[in-house]
C-alpha positions as CSV (number, residue, x, y, z in Angstrom):
1,M,62.6,-52.2,111.2
2,N,64.6,-49.8,109.1
3,K,64.0,-46.1,110.0
4,N,63.4,-45.3,106.3
5,S,60.4,-47.7,106.3
6,N,58.2,-44.9,107.8
7,R,57.5,-43.7,104.2
8,I,55.5,-46.9,103.8
9,A,52.1,-47.0,105.5
10,P,51.9,-49.8,108.0
11,A,50.1,-53.0,107.2
12,K,47.3,-52.6,109.7
13,G,44.4,-54.9,109.9
14,T,43.4,-57.5,107.3
15,L,44.0,-57.6,103.5
16,G,41.2,-58.7,101.2
17,V,42.4,-60.8,98.3
18,L,40.0,-60.7,95.4
19,L,40.5,-63.5,92.8
20,P,38.6,-63.6,89.5
21,G,38.8,-67.3,88.6
22,M,38.5,-69.7,91.6
23,G,39.6,-73.0,90.1
24,A,42.9,-75.0,90.4
25,V,45.4,-72.1,91.0
26,T,43.2,-70.2,93.5
27,S,42.1,-73.2,95.5
28,T,45.7,-74.5,95.7
29,F,46.9,-71.0,96.8
30,I,44.2,-70.6,99.5
31,A,44.7,-74.2,100.7
32,G,48.4,-73.6,101.1
33,V,47.9,-70.5,103.1
34,A,45.4,-72.2,105.3
35,L,47.7,-75.1,106.0
36,A,50.6,-72.8,106.7
37,K,48.5,-71.0,109.3
38,K,48.1,-74.3,111.1
39,N,51.9,-75.1,110.7
40,Q,50.9,-78.0,108.4
41,G,52.5,-76.9,105.2
42,R,55.6,-75.0,104.0
43,L,55.1,-72.3,101.4
44,I,58.0,-73.4,99.2
45,G,58.5,-71.2,96.2
46,S,57.5,-68.0,97.9
47,L,60.2,-65.3,98.0
48,T,58.3,-63.3,100.5
49,Q,58.1,-66.2,103.0
50,M,61.4,-68.1,102.4
51,Q,64.0,-65.9,100.7
52,T,66.6,-63.7,102.4
53,I,67.9,-60.4,101.0
54,R,71.5,-59.3,101.3
55,L,72.0,-55.9,102.7
56,G,75.2,-53.9,102.5
57,K,78.7,-55.4,101.9
58,R,79.3,-59.1,101.9
59,Y,81.5,-58.8,105.0
60,E,78.6,-57.3,107.0
61,H,76.7,-60.6,106.9
62,R,73.3,-58.9,106.9
63,A,70.7,-61.2,105.2
64,P,67.2,-61.0,106.8
65,L,64.2,-62.8,105.4
66,I,62.4,-60.5,103.0
67,K,59.3,-60.7,105.2
68,D,61.4,-59.4,108.1
69,F,63.0,-56.6,106.1
70,V,60.0,-55.0,104.4
71,P,56.6,-54.4,106.2
72,L,54.5,-57.0,104.4
73,T,51.1,-58.2,105.5
74,S,51.2,-61.4,107.5
75,I,49.5,-64.4,106.0
76,E,47.5,-64.5,109.1
77,N,45.7,-61.4,108.0
78,L,44.7,-62.5,104.5
79,V,41.0,-62.8,103.7
80,F,39.8,-64.4,100.4
81,G,37.0,-63.7,98.0
82,G,36.4,-63.8,94.3
83,W,34.3,-64.7,91.3
84,D,34.0,-67.9,89.2
85,L,31.9,-69.2,86.3
86,F,31.1,-72.2,88.3
87,P,29.5,-72.2,91.9
88,D,31.9,-74.6,93.6
89,N,33.2,-73.6,96.9
90,M,37.0,-73.8,97.4
91,Y,36.9,-77.3,98.9
92,E,34.8,-78.6,95.9
93,A,37.0,-76.7,93.5
94,A,40.2,-78.2,95.0
95,M,38.8,-81.7,94.9
96,K,37.8,-81.4,91.3
97,A,41.1,-79.8,90.3
98,G,43.0,-82.8,91.8
99,V,46.1,-80.8,92.5
100,L,46.2,-81.5,96.3
101,E,45.2,-84.8,97.9
102,P,42.4,-85.3,100.5
103,R,45.1,-85.5,103.2
104,H,45.9,-81.9,102.4
105,L,42.3,-80.7,102.2
106,E,40.5,-82.5,105.1
107,P,42.3,-80.5,107.9
108,I,41.1,-77.3,106.3
109,R,37.8,-78.4,104.8
110,R,35.7,-76.0,106.9
111,E,37.8,-73.0,106.0
112,L,37.7,-73.9,102.3
113,E,33.9,-74.6,102.2
114,S,33.3,-71.2,103.7
115,I,34.7,-69.5,100.6
116,V,32.1,-69.4,97.9
117,P,32.6,-67.5,94.6
118,M,30.4,-64.6,93.5
119,T,28.9,-64.8,90.0
120,A,31.4,-63.9,87.3
121,V,31.4,-61.9,84.1
122,W,31.2,-64.1,81.1
123,D,31.3,-63.7,77.4
124,K,31.3,-66.9,75.4
125,T,33.1,-65.3,72.4
126,Y,36.2,-65.0,74.6
127,L,36.0,-68.5,76.2
128,K,34.6,-70.9,73.7
129,N,35.5,-74.2,75.4
130,L,33.8,-73.5,78.8
131,K,30.1,-73.8,79.5
132,A,29.5,-71.4,82.3
133,T,26.7,-71.9,84.8
134,H,27.4,-69.1,87.3
135,F,27.5,-65.7,85.6
136,K,26.1,-62.2,85.8
137,K,23.6,-60.6,83.4
138,G,23.6,-56.9,82.5
139,A,22.3,-54.7,79.8
140,T,25.7,-53.1,79.2
141,K,29.4,-53.8,80.1
142,R,29.2,-50.7,82.2
143,N,26.5,-52.3,84.2
144,L,28.6,-55.5,84.6
145,A,31.5,-53.4,85.8
146,Q,29.2,-51.7,88.3
147,Q,28.1,-55.1,89.5
148,I,31.7,-56.1,90.2
149,M,32.2,-52.8,92.1
150,D,29.1,-53.5,94.1
151,D,30.4,-57.0,94.9
152,I,33.7,-55.5,96.1
153,V,31.9,-53.0,98.4
154,A,29.7,-55.9,99.8
155,F,32.8,-58.1,100.3
156,K,34.6,-55.4,102.2
157,H,31.6,-54.7,104.4
158,R,31.0,-58.4,105.0
159,S,34.6,-59.3,105.8
160,G,35.8,-56.1,107.5
161,V,39.1,-55.9,105.6
162,E,41.1,-52.7,105.7
163,R,42.6,-52.9,102.2
164,L,42.1,-54.9,98.9
165,V,44.1,-56.3,96.0
166,M,42.8,-58.1,92.9
167,L,44.7,-60.8,91.0
168,W,43.2,-62.5,87.9
169,C,43.5,-66.3,88.2
170,G,41.0,-67.1,85.5
171,S,41.2,-68.8,82.2
172,T,43.0,-67.6,79.0
173,E,40.7,-65.4,76.9
174,I,40.9,-65.0,73.1
175,L,42.7,-61.7,72.4
176,P,40.5,-59.0,71.1
177,Q,41.4,-57.0,68.0
178,D,43.4,-53.9,68.7
179,S,40.9,-51.0,68.9
180,P,40.6,-47.3,69.5
181,V,38.5,-48.3,72.6
182,H,41.7,-49.3,74.3
183,K,43.6,-46.1,73.6
184,S,42.1,-43.7,76.2
185,L,40.0,-43.9,79.3
186,A,37.3,-41.7,77.7
187,A,37.0,-44.0,74.7
188,F,37.0,-47.1,77.0
189,E,34.2,-45.8,79.2
190,K,32.1,-45.0,76.0
191,G,32.9,-48.6,75.0
192,L,31.5,-49.9,78.3
193,D,28.2,-48.0,77.6
194,S,28.0,-49.3,74.0
195,N,29.0,-52.9,74.7
196,H,32.0,-52.7,72.5
197,P,33.1,-56.2,71.4
198,A,36.8,-55.5,72.0
199,I,36.3,-55.2,75.8
200,P,36.8,-58.8,77.2
201,P,35.6,-59.8,80.7
202,S,39.1,-59.6,82.3
203,M,39.2,-55.9,81.3
204,I,35.9,-55.3,83.0
205,Y,37.4,-56.6,86.3
206,T,40.5,-54.5,85.6
207,Y,38.4,-51.4,85.2
208,A,36.4,-52.0,88.3
209,A,39.6,-52.6,90.4
210,L,41.4,-49.5,89.2
211,K,38.4,-47.3,89.4
212,M,38.3,-48.2,93.1
213,G,42.0,-47.8,93.6
214,I,42.6,-51.5,94.1
215,P,46.0,-52.9,92.9
216,Y,45.6,-55.3,90.0
217,A,47.7,-58.0,88.4
218,N,46.9,-60.6,85.7
219,G,47.9,-64.2,85.9
220,A,46.8,-65.1,82.3
221,P,47.9,-63.7,78.9
222,N,44.6,-61.8,78.5
223,L,44.5,-58.2,77.4
224,S,43.4,-56.5,80.6
225,A,45.7,-53.9,82.3
226,D,48.2,-53.5,79.4
227,T,46.4,-50.9,77.4
228,P,46.8,-47.1,77.3
229,A,43.3,-46.7,78.8
230,M,44.0,-48.9,81.8
231,V,47.5,-47.3,82.4
232,E,45.8,-43.9,82.3
233,L,43.2,-45.0,84.9
234,A,45.9,-46.5,87.1
235,E,47.9,-43.3,87.1
236,K,44.7,-41.2,87.7
237,T,43.7,-43.3,90.7
238,G,47.2,-43.8,92.1
239,T,47.0,-47.6,91.6
240,P,49.7,-50.2,91.0
241,I,49.5,-52.4,87.9
242,M,52.0,-54.9,86.5
243,G,52.6,-57.7,84.0
244,K,50.6,-60.7,82.9
245,D,50.7,-64.5,82.6
246,F,52.4,-66.3,85.5
247,K,55.9,-67.5,84.7
248,T,55.6,-71.1,85.9
249,G,56.7,-74.1,83.7
250,Q,58.3,-74.0,80.3
251,T,58.8,-70.2,80.2
252,L,60.5,-70.4,83.5
253,M,63.0,-72.8,81.9
254,K,63.4,-70.5,78.8
255,T,64.1,-67.4,80.9
256,T,66.7,-69.4,82.8
257,I,68.5,-71.3,80.0
258,S,68.6,-68.5,77.4
259,P,70.5,-66.1,79.6
260,M,73.2,-68.8,80.0
261,L,73.4,-69.2,76.2
262,K,73.8,-65.5,75.7
263,A,76.3,-65.1,78.6
264,R,78.5,-67.8,77.1
265,M,77.9,-66.7,73.5
266,L,76.6,-70.1,72.4
267,A,74.6,-70.0,69.2
268,L,70.9,-71.0,69.1
269,R,69.7,-72.9,66.0
270,G,66.3,-73.9,67.2
271,W,64.0,-74.3,70.2
272,Y,61.1,-76.7,70.0
273,S,58.7,-76.7,73.0
274,T,55.6,-78.8,73.5
275,N,53.3,-79.0,76.5
276,I,50.9,-81.7,77.7
277,L,48.2,-80.3,80.0
278,G,44.9,-81.8,81.2
279,N,43.3,-79.3,83.6
280,R,40.7,-76.6,82.9
281,D,43.5,-74.4,81.5
282,G,44.4,-77.1,79.0
283,E,40.7,-77.5,78.0
284,V,40.5,-73.7,77.4
285,L,43.8,-73.7,75.4
286,D,42.4,-76.5,73.2
287,D,40.6,-73.7,71.4
288,P,42.8,-72.2,68.7
289,G,41.9,-68.6,69.7
290,S,42.8,-69.1,73.3
291,F,46.0,-70.9,72.3
292,K,47.0,-68.0,70.1
293,T,46.8,-65.7,73.1
294,K,49.1,-68.1,75.1
295,E,51.4,-68.7,72.2
296,K,52.1,-65.0,71.9
297,S,53.0,-64.7,75.5
298,K,55.3,-67.8,75.5
299,M,57.0,-66.9,72.2
300,S,58.0,-63.4,73.2
301,V,60.8,-64.1,75.7
302,L,63.7,-65.4,73.5
303,D,64.2,-62.4,71.2
304,S,64.1,-60.1,74.2
305,I,66.8,-62.0,76.1
306,L,69.0,-63.1,73.1
307,E,68.9,-59.7,71.3
308,P,69.3,-61.0,67.7
309,K,69.8,-57.5,66.3
310,L,73.0,-57.2,68.4
311,Y,74.1,-60.8,67.8
312,P,72.8,-61.7,64.3
313,Q,75.4,-64.4,63.8
314,L,74.4,-66.3,66.9
315,Y,70.6,-65.6,67.2
316,G,69.5,-64.1,63.9
317,K,68.0,-67.2,62.3
318,Y,66.9,-69.6,65.0
319,H,63.6,-71.6,64.6
320,H,61.2,-71.3,67.6
321,K,58.1,-73.6,67.8
322,V,55.6,-73.9,70.6
323,R,52.8,-76.5,71.0
324,I,50.2,-77.1,73.7
325,D,48.2,-80.3,73.7
326,Y,45.2,-80.9,75.8
327,Y,45.5,-84.4,77.4
328,P,42.9,-84.9,80.1
329,P,44.5,-87.9,81.9
330,R,47.5,-85.7,82.9
331,G,45.3,-83.3,84.9
332,D,47.3,-80.5,86.6
333,A,50.6,-82.5,86.3
334,K,51.8,-80.7,83.2
335,E,54.7,-82.0,81.1
336,G,56.9,-79.5,79.3
337,W,59.4,-80.9,76.8
338,D,62.1,-78.8,75.1
339,N,64.6,-79.7,72.5
340,I,67.2,-77.0,72.1
341,D,69.6,-77.1,69.2
342,I,72.7,-75.0,69.8
343,A,76.2,-74.5,68.3
344,G,79.6,-73.9,69.8
345,W,83.2,-73.5,68.8
346,L,83.6,-73.8,65.0
347,D,79.8,-74.1,64.7
348,M,79.9,-77.6,66.1
349,P,76.3,-78.7,66.9
350,M,75.1,-79.6,70.4
351,Q,71.7,-80.2,72.0
352,I,70.0,-79.5,75.3
353,K,66.9,-81.5,76.2
354,I,64.6,-80.7,79.1
355,N,61.7,-82.7,80.4
356,F,60.0,-80.7,83.1
357,L,57.3,-82.8,84.8
358,C,55.8,-79.9,86.8
359,R,52.5,-79.1,88.5
360,D,51.2,-75.9,87.1
361,S,49.2,-74.8,90.2
362,I,51.9,-75.8,92.6
363,L,54.3,-73.4,90.8
364,A,51.6,-70.7,90.4
365,A,50.5,-70.6,94.1
366,P,53.6,-69.0,95.5
367,I,53.6,-66.5,92.7
368,V,50.0,-65.5,93.7
369,L,51.1,-65.1,97.4
370,D,54.1,-63.0,96.6
371,L,52.1,-60.7,94.2
372,V,49.3,-60.3,96.7
373,L,51.8,-59.1,99.3
374,F,53.9,-57.0,97.0
375,M,50.9,-55.3,95.4
376,D,49.7,-54.3,98.8
377,L,53.2,-53.1,99.7
378,A,53.4,-51.0,96.5
379,K,50.1,-49.3,97.3
380,R,51.1,-48.5,100.9
381,A,54.4,-47.2,99.6
382,G,52.6,-44.7,97.3
383,L,53.7,-46.4,94.1
384,K,51.3,-46.1,91.2
385,G,51.1,-47.2,87.6
386,I,53.3,-49.9,86.1
387,Q,55.4,-51.8,88.6
388,E,58.1,-53.1,86.3
389,W,60.1,-54.4,89.4
390,L,57.6,-57.3,89.6
391,S,58.4,-58.6,86.1
392,F,60.1,-61.5,87.8
393,Y,56.7,-63.3,88.1
394,F,55.4,-62.8,84.6
395,K,55.8,-64.3,81.1
396,S,54.8,-60.9,79.7
397,P,56.1,-58.1,81.9
398,Q,54.5,-54.7,81.6
399,C,56.8,-51.7,81.1
400,R,56.7,-48.2,79.8
401,A,55.5,-47.9,76.2
402,D,58.8,-46.7,74.9
403,L,60.8,-49.5,76.5
404,G,61.1,-53.2,75.8
405,P,60.3,-55.7,78.6
406,E,63.1,-57.4,80.5
407,H,62.7,-61.2,80.4
408,D,66.1,-62.3,81.8
409,I,65.0,-63.9,85.1
410,F,68.3,-63.0,86.8
411,I,68.1,-59.4,85.9
412,Q,64.4,-59.4,87.0
413,H,65.4,-60.9,90.3
414,L,68.0,-58.3,91.0
415,K,65.6,-55.5,90.0
416,L,63.0,-56.8,92.4
417,K,65.4,-57.0,95.3
418,N,67.0,-53.6,94.5
419,T,63.6,-52.0,94.5
420,L,63.0,-53.4,98.0
421,R,66.4,-52.0,99.1
422,L,65.5,-48.6,97.7
423,L,62.1,-48.6,99.4
424,M,63.8,-49.3,102.7
425,G,66.7,-46.8,102.2
426,E,69.4,-49.5,101.7
427,E,72.2,-49.5,99.2
428,V,71.4,-51.2,95.9
429,L,73.8,-54.0,94.8
430,D,75.7,-54.1,91.6
431,H,78.0,-57.0,92.6
432,S,81.1,-55.5,91.1
433,G,83.1,-55.9,94.2
434,L,85.9,-53.7,93.0
435,D,85.8,-51.5,96.1
436,Y,86.7,-54.5,98.2
437,Y,90.1,-54.7,96.6
438,D,90.9,-51.0,96.0
439,Q,91.9,-50.4,99.6
440,A,95.5,-50.9,100.5
441,K,94.6,-51.9,104.0
442,G,91.6,-52.8,106.0
443,L,88.0,-52.9,104.8
444,P,86.4,-50.3,102.6
445,A,84.2,-47.7,104.2
446,P,80.5,-48.6,103.7
447,A,78.9,-46.7,100.9
448,A,76.1,-44.2,101.7
449,A,72.7,-45.7,101.7
450,A,70.6,-45.0,98.7
451,K,67.8,-42.5,99.2
452,P,64.3,-43.9,99.4
453,L,62.0,-43.4,96.4
454,A,60.0,-40.1,96.4
455,K,56.4,-40.7,97.2
456,G,54.3,-41.6,94.2
457,K,57.2,-42.7,92.0
458,S,57.3,-46.1,90.4
459,R,60.2,-48.1,89.1
């Protein structure tokens, strides 16, 4: 272990993973971890479990696994709990979701059946296409937040976990109207007492987690942690927060292909995207209000990457269209189809067509695992507030109010790894390589290691 890692508190004991929304994504994630514990499944897609990180110069040949480089919690020490609008245990939820087959689930049936969701916070004005059967009742939204905090205390006592993180894996809510209730913590807490309509259920979970100092991330495009009120609370309680909406299927393709177009200075004329999805997420998104929330998240990436203000001739007038169609027979096996009209030398037209036959929950599960482990690492490292270095995992990364989010997946990936290097006192990489060739003879002297981050600072 690097000597500089002593600035990070050790990952002692067990880590409680609290998951609002215990349907397809959550059951797939928990099942995968349970199978991996029995050496019956590989956690493909997880950077923390499968990816290496280069340290120092190329000729040093140092490339440990990330999980061997930074002091992450072992998957053996994860304990799961959460809330859902339906009472199904994780085995029942996984069977209904249909992501995994019985051959995956039967060896871990007992473990999955033991995980039963707590009653959830529900407001039908934010989820119009779901008929919840398993929800809390309270006179005020403050009372509902207190019930969530009471659930957390009971879970911690019942499970004996040392630390906690919370990750929203629930459905896409309708976006509330921008309101003064979101602008400050004082206004927000008054809004909880007055049942302000601009406070959605996901924000009640956010408040409960941050009030208790529990790191929070959001896997849907809901408005939850990305308001001044919640940023203020996160800073006040020294709690990490980060972006929203897992970057899984079509947006993963957009944030991969569009950097190539810009790097090669190829013009974009139009990008048409359509999705066919049949799981609960697809049912929720069949409501125009919920779709508008998702559309905003999916539409935001191209301008950020292509920078049309800098390159108006190439990217100033492209047409961008996004559709999502609910098609029940497809289940979780989502199909994302993209037609990309581009132009090259002398404005000659060309096309790129992508047909991504993906499985939404299979792509989301490793994101959940990585975020759980990195959130806990950030907390133990004394980081607080917005963790922009985890933008890699989100369609809508959270960043400082005066900055624009970075959507280029390759820049995000470098930022993530460089932050890990900084935390461990290693040299950050810029990949210039000039110093390799500036020496007349022999190898260049190794550069001094970067100083670790000061305690409490975030990047």
